[in-house]
C-alpha positions as CSV (number, residue, x, y, z in Angstrom):
1,M,-74.2,25.8,33.6
2,A,-72.4,27.6,35.4
3,L,-70.0,24.9,36.1
4,Q,-69.6,24.4,32.1
5,D,-68.3,27.9,31.9
6,M,-65.9,28.0,34.7
7,E,-64.4,25.2,32.6
8,L,-64.3,27.1,29.7
9,D,-63.1,29.9,31.2
10,T,-60.3,28.0,32.8
11,L,-59.6,26.7,28.9
12,N,-59.5,30.2,27.6
13,L,-57.2,30.9,30.2
14,H,-54.7,28.1,29.2
15,F,-54.9,28.9,26.1
16,K,-53.8,32.4,26.8
17,K,-51.0,31.5,28.4
18,I,-49.9,28.7,25.9
19,T,-50.3,31.3,23.1
20,A,-48.1,34.1,25.3
21,L,-45.6,31.5,25.9
22,L,-45.2,30.5,22.0
23,S,-44.6,34.1,21.4
24,A,-41.9,34.5,23.6
25,V,-40.2,31.1,22.3
26,L,-40.6,32.1,18.5
27,G,-39.4,35.6,19.5
28,A,-36.4,34.4,21.4
29,S,-35.4,32.4,18.9
30,S,-35.6,34.9,16.2
31,L,-33.7,36.8,17.9
32,Y,-30.9,34.5,18.3
33,A,-31.2,33.6,14.4
34,A,-30.8,37.3,14.1
35,L,-27.6,37.4,16.5
36,V,-26.1,34.2,14.9
37,Q,-26.5,35.6,11.1
38,A,-24.9,38.3,12.1
39,Q,-22.0,37.0,13.9
40,S,-21.9,34.3,10.9
41,A,-21.7,37.7,8.5
42,T,-19.0,40.0,9.9
43,P,-15.7,38.8,8.3
44,V,-12.4,39.2,10.1
45,P,-9.7,40.6,8.3
46,D,-6.8,38.7,7.0
47,N,-4.0,40.2,8.6
48,G,-2.5,38.3,10.7
49,T,-3.6,39.4,13.8
50,L,-6.5,37.6,14.9
51,D,-6.8,37.7,18.7
52,V,-8.4,34.4,18.8
53,E,-9.1,33.8,22.8
54,Q,-11.3,37.3,22.3
55,L,-12.9,36.7,18.6
56,F,-13.9,33.2,20.3
57,A,-15.2,34.8,23.7
58,G,-17.3,37.3,21.1
59,T,-18.7,34.8,18.1
60,C,-18.1,31.0,20.1
61,G,-18.5,32.0,23.8
62,F,-22.2,32.6,23.4
63,C,-23.1,28.7,23.2
64,H,-19.5,27.0,24.2
65,S,-19.2,28.4,27.8
66,A,-16.3,29.4,29.7
67,G,-14.3,29.7,26.5
68,G,-15.1,26.3,25.4
69,R,-14.3,24.8,28.7
70,A,-17.9,23.8,29.8
71,A,-20.7,23.0,27.9
72,G,-23.5,25.7,27.6
73,K,-25.8,25.7,24.5
74,G,-23.2,23.6,22.5
75,P,-20.9,21.2,23.8
76,Q,-17.5,21.7,25.6
77,L,-14.7,21.7,23.2
78,M,-11.7,21.6,25.7
79,N,-10.5,17.9,25.8
80,S,-12.6,17.7,22.6
81,P,-12.2,13.6,21.2
82,R,-13.1,15.3,17.7
83,D,-9.9,14.8,15.4
84,D,-8.9,18.5,14.1
85,D,-10.3,18.2,10.6
86,Y,-13.4,17.4,12.0
87,L,-13.6,20.6,13.9
88,H,-12.4,22.9,11.3
89,S,-15.3,21.2,9.0
90,R,-17.5,21.9,12.1
91,I,-16.5,25.6,12.2
92,K,-16.5,26.3,8.4
93,N,-19.8,24.8,7.4
94,G,-21.9,24.6,10.6
95,K,-24.3,21.9,11.6
96,S,-28.2,22.5,10.9
97,G,-30.1,23.9,13.4
98,A,-27.3,23.7,15.7
99,M,-24.3,25.7,14.6
100,P,-23.9,28.4,12.0
101,A,-21.5,28.1,9.1
102,F,-18.3,30.4,9.5
103,G,-16.6,29.8,6.7
104,G,-18.0,33.0,5.3
105,A,-16.3,34.8,8.2
106,F,-13.1,33.5,8.6
107,T,-10.5,32.3,6.5
108,D,-9.0,28.5,6.4
109,A,-6.1,29.7,8.1
110,Q,-8.3,31.6,10.7
111,I,-10.1,28.5,11.5
112,D,-7.0,26.3,11.6
113,Q,-6.0,29.2,14.3
114,I,-9.6,28.7,16.2
115,V,-8.6,24.8,16.4
116,K,-5.4,25.3,17.8
117,Y,-6.8,27.9,20.4
118,I,-9.2,24.8,21.2
119,R,-6.6,22.4,21.4
120,A,-4.6,24.4,24.1
121,L,-7.3,25.2,26.3
122,K,-6.8,23.9,29.9
123,P,-8.9,24.3,33.2
124,R,-8.6,27.6,34.7
125,E,-7.1,28.3,37.7
126,G,-8.7,29.5,40.7
């Protein structure tokens, strides 16, 4: 009987650890979703003074590391084999479960500036 009690205690401990881990993962994913929604819901003024590098770092840099020069949660964008129309569409419309849509935050002209920034990415020196 003592062996069965020890096995039950071990199972209960594992169950508690799994429950705690699941809670942490769900909490982190909820936080990420809130951050993404906040980012995509903040429109950029359409006054022609878009600092694309700063915008990219603050909005896209969470997933596209090193200013898009390296893979992170999202793919590396420097030297992307995708064409400009694809990049524009992905930025505007997003990808379910992978990337939020930024069409509500940026105009087509601003998205074009972001695509131009991506195309101009070069490795950092030093």
